[in-house]
Every structure is written in structure tokens, then in C-alpha cells.
C-alpha positions in Angstrom: 95.2 284.0 213.8 91.9 282.2 213.7 90.5 284.5 211.0 93.7 283.9 209.0 93.3 280.1 209.2 89.6 280.4 208.1 90.6 282.5 205.1 93.3 280.0 204.2 90.8 277.1 204.4 88.3 279.1 202.3 90.9 279.7 199.6 91.9 276.0 199.5 88.2 275.1 199.2 87.8 277.5 196.3 90.9 276.1 194.5 89.7 272.5 194.9 86.2 273.5 193.6 87.8 275.3 190.7 89.9 272.2 189.8 86.7 270.1 189.9 85.0 272.5 187.6 87.8 272.3 185.1 87.1 268.7 184.4 86.5 268.3 180.7 82.8 267.2 180.5 82.4 267.9 176.8 81.3 265.3 174.3 83.8 264.3 171.6 82.3 263.7 168.2 84.3 262.2 165.3 83.1 264.0 162.1 81.9 262.5 158.9 80.8 259.2 160.4 77.5 257.7 159.2 75.7 254.4 159.4 75.8 252.4 156.1 72.4 251.5 154.6 72.8 248.0 155.9 73.8 249.1 159.4 70.6 251.2 159.7 68.6 247.9 159.4 70.5 246.2 162.3 69.4 245.9 165.9 70.5 248.3 168.7 72.5 247.1 171.7 72.9 249.2 174.8 75.6 247.5 176.9 75.6 248.7 180.5 78.3 248.0 183.1 77.8 248.7 186.7 81.2 248.4 188.3 81.4 246.0 191.3 77.8 244.8 191.0 78.2 241.4 192.6 76.2 238.5 191.2 73.8 238.4 194.1 73.2 242.2 194.6 70.0 242.3 192.5 68.3 239.8 194.7 70.1 240.8 197.9 69.0 244.4 197.6 65.8 243.8 195.7 66.7 245.8 192.5 63.1 245.8 191.3 63.7 247.1 187.7 66.6 244.8 187.0 64.8 241.8 188.4 61.8 242.6 186.4 63.6 243.1 183.1 65.9 240.2 183.4 63.1 237.8 184.5 61.3 238.7 181.3 64.5 238.1 179.4 67.7 236.3 180.4 69.4 235.9 183.8 72.7 234.2 184.4 73.2 232.6 187.8 76.5 234.5 187.7 79.1 235.6 185.2 82.7 234.6 185.9 85.2 237.5 185.6 88.7 236.9 184.1 91.6 236.8 186.5 92.6 239.0 188.2 89.0 240.1 189.0 90.0 243.8 188.7 88.2 246.7 187.0 90.3 247.6 184.0 91.3 244.1 182.9 87.7 242.9 183.0 86.1 245.9 181.3 88.5 245.4 178.4 87.9 241.7 178.4 84.1 242.4 178.1 84.8 244.8 175.2 87.3 242.6 173.3 86.5 238.9 174.1 90.2 238.4 175.2 91.6 237.4 178.5 93.7 240.1 180.2 96.9 238.3 179.5 96.0 238.4 175.8 94.8 242.0 175.5 97.5 243.4 177.7 95.6 245.2 180.5 96.7 242.8 183.2 96.1 245.2 186.1 94.9 248.7 186.9 98.6 249.7 187.3 101.5 247.9 185.7 104.9 248.4 184.0 105.8 247.4 180.5 109.5 246.5 180.5 109.7 246.5 176.7 108.3 250.0 176.4 110.0 251.1 179.6 106.8 252.8 180.6 104.2 252.5 183.3 100.5 252.3 182.8 98.1 253.8 185.4 94.3 253.7 185.1 94.0 257.3 186.3 96.5 258.8 183.7 94.7 260.5 180.8 97.7 260.0 178.5 97.3 256.2 179.0 93.6 256.3 178.6 93.9 258.0 175.2 96.8 255.9 173.9 95.4 252.9 172.1 98.9 251.2 171.8 98.4 250.0 175.4 95.2 248.1 174.5 95.2 244.9 172.5 92.3 243.5 170.6 89.5 245.1 168.7 86.8 246.7 171.0 83.2 246.3 169.9 82.9 250.0 169.0 86.0 249.8 166.7 84.6 246.6 165.1 81.3 248.4 164.5 82.9 251.6 163.1 85.1 249.6 160.7 82.0 247.9 159.3 80.0 251.0 158.8 78.1 251.1 162.1 78.1 254.2 164.3 78.8 253.6 168.0 78.9 255.7 171.2 80.4 255.3 174.7 79.9 256.9 178.0 83.2 256.4 179.9 83.8 252.7 179.3 87.5 251.7 179.9 89.5 252.5 176.8 86.8 254.3 174.9 88.8 257.5 174.6 91.6 255.7 172.9 92.2 254.7 169.3 92.5 251.0 170.3 91.6 248.7 167.4 92.1 251.6 165.0 88.8 253.5 165.7 87.3 255.5 168.5 83.6 255.6 169.0 81.9 258.3 166.9 80.5 259.8 170.2 82.3 259.6 173.5 83.2 261.5 176.7 86.6 261.6 178.4 86.3 259.9 181.8 85.0 261.9 184.7 82.5 261.4 187.5 80.5 264.6 187.3 77.5 263.2 185.5 74.8 261.6 187.7 73.3 258.3 186.5 70.2 260.2 185.4 72.3 262.6 183.3 74.0 259.7 181.7 70.6 258.2 180.8 69.7 261.5 179.0 72.9 261.4 177.1 72.0 258.0 175.8 68.5 259.1 174.8 69.9 262.1 173.0 72.1 259.7 170.9 69.1 257.6 170.1 67.1 260.7 168.9 69.7 261.4 166.2 68.8 260.9 162.5 69.1 257.3 161.4 72.3 257.8 159.5 74.0 259.2 162.6 72.3 257.2 165.3 74.6 254.8 167.2 73.5 251.1 167.1 76.1 250.1 169.7 76.2 252.1 172.9 78.4 251.3 175.9 77.6 252.9 179.3 79.4 252.8 182.6 78.3 253.4 186.2 80.9 253.5 189.0 78.7 254.1 192.0 78.1 250.6 193.3 81.8 249.8 193.2 82.6 253.0 195.1 80.2 252.2 197.9 81.4 248.6 198.1 85.0 249.8 198.5 84.3 252.5 201.0 81.7 250.9 203.2 81.7 247.1 202.3 79.3 245.0 200.3 76.8 244.4 203.2 75.9 247.9 204.1 73.1 250.4 203.7 75.3 252.6 201.5 75.9 249.8 199.0 72.2 249.0 199.0 71.4 252.6 198.3 73.9 252.6 195.4 72.3 249.5 193.9 68.9 251.2 194.1 70.4 254.4 192.5 71.5 252.4 189.5 68.4 250.3 189.4 66.3 253.4 189.2 68.5 254.7 186.4 68.0 251.5 184.4 64.3 251.8 184.9 64.4 255.4 183.6 66.5 254.4 180.7 64.2 251.6 179.6 61.1 253.7 179.9 62.7 256.6 177.9 63.9 254.2 175.2 60.5 252.7 175.0 59.0 256.1 174.6 61.2 256.7 171.5 59.4 253.9 169.7 62.5 252.5 168.1 62.5 248.9 166.9 64.7 246.2 168.2 66.6 247.8 171.1 68.4 245.3 173.2 69.9 245.7 176.7 72.9 243.8 178.0 73.6 244.5 181.7 77.0 243.3 183.0 79.5 244.0 185.8 83.2 243.5 185.9 83.5 241.7 189.2 82.0 241.3 192.7 83.2 242.6 196.1 84.1 241.1 199.5 84.9 242.7 202.9 88.7 242.2 203.5 90.8 241.9 206.6 92.3 245.4 206.8 93.2 245.2 210.5 95.7 242.4 210.2 97.1 242.6 206.7 99.9 240.5 205.3 103.3 242.2 205.1 105.3 242.4 201.9 108.1 239.8 202.3 111.2 241.6 203.5 113.5 240.3 200.7 111.3 242.0 198.0 112.0 245.4 199.5 115.4 245.3 197.8 114.8 247.5 194.8 118.1 246.7 193.3 116.9 243.1 192.8 113.1 243.3 192.6 110.1 245.3 191.4 106.8 244.4 192.9 103.3 245.5 192.0 100.7 245.2 194.8 97.0 245.3 194.1 96.6 244.0 197.6 94.6 240.9 196.5 97.5 240.0 194.2 101.2 240.7 194.5 103.2 240.4 191.2 107.0 240.2 191.5 109.5 241.0 188.8 113.0 239.6 189.4 115.6 241.7 187.7 118.1 238.9 187.3 116.3 236.1 185.4 118.9 233.6 186.7 117.7 234.2 190.2 114.0 233.5 189.6 114.0 229.9 190.8 116.1 230.6 193.9 113.9 233.6 194.9 110.7 231.5 194.3 112.1 228.8 196.6 113.0 231.2 199.3 109.5 232.9 199.1 107.9 229.5 199.1 109.9 228.3 202.1 108.9 231.4 204.2 105.3 231.6 203.2 102.4 231.4 205.6 99.0 229.7 205.4 97.5 233.0 204.4 98.9 233.1 200.9 100.3 231.0 198.1 103.4 231.5 196.0 103.5 230.6 192.3 106.0 230.7 189.5 104.1 232.5 186.8 104.5 229.5 184.4 103.0 227.2 187.1 99.7 229.1 187.7 96.6 227.0 187.1 95.8 226.9 183.4 92.2 227.9 183.8 93.2 231.3 185.1 94.9 232.1 181.7 97.4 234.3 183.6 100.7 232.3 183.3 103.8 232.8 181.2 102.3 230.8 178.3 99.5 233.4 178.2 101.4 236.6 178.8 101.5 238.0 175.3 102.8 241.4 176.4 105.3 240.2 179.1 103.7 242.4 181.8 102.7 240.0 184.5 106.0 239.2 186.2 107.7 235.9 187.1 106.4 235.2 190.6 102.9 235.7 192.0 101.9 235.9 195.7 98.2 235.3 196.0 96.5 235.9 199.4 93.6 233.8 200.6 90.5 235.9 201.0 89.9 237.9 203.0 93.6 238.5 203.5 95.4 241.3 201.6 99.0 242.5 201.2 99.6 245.9 202.5 102.7 248.1 202.8 103.5 249.6 206.2 101.9 252.9 206.7 99.4 252.5 203.8 95.6 252.3 204.1 93.2 250.0 202.4 89.4 250.0 201.7 86.8 248.0 203.5 85.8 246.1 200.4 88.0 244.8 197.6 88.1 242.4 194.6 90.8 240.7 192.6 90.7 237.2 194.0 90.2 234.0 192.0 86.5 233.8 191.3 86.6 230.0 191.3 87.7 230.1 194.9 86.0 233.2 196.1 82.4 233.3 195.0 82.0 236.9 196.1 84.1 237.9 193.0 81.4 236.7 190.6 79.8 239.3 188.4 76.3 239.9 187.0 74.8 239.2 183.5 71.3 240.1 182.5 69.9 240.6 179.0 66.5 241.6 177.6 65.0 242.8 174.3 63.6 241.5 171.0 66.8 239.4 170.2 66.7 237.5 173.5 64.6 234.6 174.7 62.1 235.2 177.4 62.0 233.9 181.0 65.4 232.0 180.7 67.9 231.3 183.5 71.3 230.1 182.4 74.3 228.7 184.3 77.5 230.6 185.0 79.8 231.4 182.1 83.0 233.3 181.5 82.9 236.9 180.6 85.0 236.5 177.4 81.8 235.2 175.7 79.9 238.5 175.9 81.8 239.9 172.9 80.8 237.4 170.3 77.2 237.5 171.5 77.0 241.3 171.0 78.8 241.1 167.7 76.4 238.5 166.4 73.3 240.6 167.4 74.7 243.6 165.6 75.6 241.5 162.5 79.3 242.3 162.8 82.1 240.0 161.5 84.8 239.3 164.1 88.1 240.1 162.2 90.7 238.6 164.5 91.1 235.7 166.9 89.3 236.0 170.3 89.0 233.8 173.4 85.2 234.0 173.6 82.9 231.6 171.7 79.4 232.4 170.4 78.3 228.8 171.1 78.4 229.5 174.8 75.6 232.1 174.7 73.9 231.2 171.4 71.2 229.5 173.4 69.9 232.8 174.8 69.2 234.2 171.4 65.8 233.8 169.6 65.8 232.3 166.1 69.2 230.6 166.6 69.7 226.9 166.2 71.7 225.2 169.0 
């Protein structure tokens, strides 16, 4: 009997290993794409996101390479993520210059009542369908204007959002080490001038994973910070060895991280468990409620408000503070819901029988400073030894577009004037 069990466990292990090996790790190359003659004269921008890299991690954990490069270039005291401070919404905001309510990725998981379809961040069919993603991502903007781009697993980069995929990209997986990703970038930069990408976006998930599983104040998260810091050092050294002119680095994160109260979580209000009347979407740091009968919204809101506790707030969507840009007036895709229940950090909502992680994000960064993100930049286009105040992440898009000489072809929320001060040879 024991031998039979061991054999079964071995077979399960082999099946799991085989499934992991079947992950598609091949690069996708769009044929017949070339840099225009003008594009070949433009600067290069390597935009790096390290998921969950809280604004204070570089100093907290002495990320030597990042501190060195950013001290020689530009450091922001912090970068303010858009609300909610969640991964997919903020990565798409960084890439489009739009608030989540304006580009449509309002959460990692949501339902579109007009399409009658659900979006899930881990579904490949969603990842490759650009109709879910509003705005024009920087790689699409570049490609439309004759500039080759490349992406290593940034949110939405496998989709045709904005009408153009990057010339070079990889479907999302987590099989490449940070060092392997560095080598992929270097291989792109070794291509002939007419095929060499001038805009490259690169994504690292390791710090976020450690923050979730172990918490932000642990040795494991410190190790993850050093892992990425070493990769950045390797990347910069290898880029320098290529001898290319005017290569610029923009290092960002999507949000921060905080240890949450998983031992005494908030319960979902009992009335919302009636599926005939309500749908609710729980990211644990934000509970969005859809009332199926619009005539009942106000009465439901009043009942929820009456029965609330001091651990969370209840808002009608249209009454959410304007600065969050997440109310009815902002909801261009009608995906948010009519009522929002917002826990006060470190509280979370948790369904009975479900588990949570040690660290989480999603809270209002104006009220929970641990949600703040990181922004560093260095290279020939940036001023030296400059520290700037906090700013909203919507402003990264027009900054990168300006460096690359790209014309923004549709309205965005970001403004170049916010970060113009960090560029050399720019009048204030």
C-alpha cells in the first residue's frame, strides 16, 4: 500500500512537472517591422517595472545599484499609484497615461455587464484580447510612428490593444530568471539598427511575490529586492558594454505593500450573499458591489451604511472622493459597480473558509503610505543628482513619449509639465 502511494505521488509530480515544461516560453516576432530612418536617430528607453517595490524599499534594504544609478540621475520621494493600488490597473496606467476608470482595467478580476463577460488576469484569452484594454500603450504609439518596440511580460503586451502589438514580445510566464530577462533585453539591443527596439518594457514579479507570501518586513522580501537590484546592475553594465548612444532607464513599480490583519478579517455583509440581488467582487482591500435592481441602490446603500463598523467605509460610487478618479463620473466602461466598501488598513474583507496572503495592496495611497510606489530614472536625457516630490503615475507616459519623440494621438490624463523638470535641455 505504501509503495502504491509513493508511485501515485511520483506520477502526480511528473504530471505537474510536465505541465510546467509545457509553458510557452518562445518569443513572438511580428514580421516586416523596421525602424524608420528618423526613429533610428531617437533615444532608447528601457522601462522597468518591479511589481510591489514599495517606495522605501531601496533605502530600507540598501539596494546598492538602484541607489547609485538613481542618485546620479533622478529620484522621486515616491510615486503615487492610481486607485485601486492593484497590479493590472496600475501597470496599464503606467503604459497608457490613463486612470483605471478611463482605460477599463479597474481590477485584476472584474465583470463587464455590457459584454456579459468576465476578465481575469490569469486567463490567456483575456491577456491577448486588446478589446479589454482602453488607451494606446507606449509600444503601440511607437509602432504606429515607425519605431520598433519590445516587451518582456508587461501587462497587456501580448494583446493588440491600441492597434499594435510590440514587434518582439513573450507570452506571460515566470520561468525566466531575472538574469535571463536581462540577456533577452541585451539580445534585442544587439539587433541591426533598423530592427533594434528603441522602447523596451520589462517586468519583474519577484518582490511582489515575496511581499505577499512573507510580508514587506522580512528577510525573504529583502532578498527579492537584492535579486532585482543585482539584475539591474547587470543590465546597466551589459548595456554600457554595447556602446550604444543615449540609452535611458526608467525604473518604476505599480504599488507598495503592507502587512494585513488576516487573523481577524472583516466578514462580507450578510445581505450581499443574496446572489439573486447582488454581485460582489472582493479584492480584499476593496469590495465592489453591483446591485441588480438599479431602483434598490439607494436603499441598499443606506442599509449597508447603517450596519457598517469602524473598520470600513461605505460609498455610493458617485460619491467617492474626486481625487481617486474611481466614481461613476469616471467609469467609462461601467465596470466598477454602484457601491464600494473600503476597509481601513490593515483590515481586509475575507469570505468564510478562504485564505489570504500576509502582505497586500489596493488601499488608497493618500491614506495608506505603504501603498506608494517607486520612480527612478537615469541616462543622458535626465538631469543629474535630482530629487523630486511625489507625483501621480499617470505622468510617466507623456514623459517617455517625449523622450522617444512620439506624438500622443489621443487624450490622456497625464501631463508632461509634471515631469518636464527632470529632463535636460527642457525649459520649465
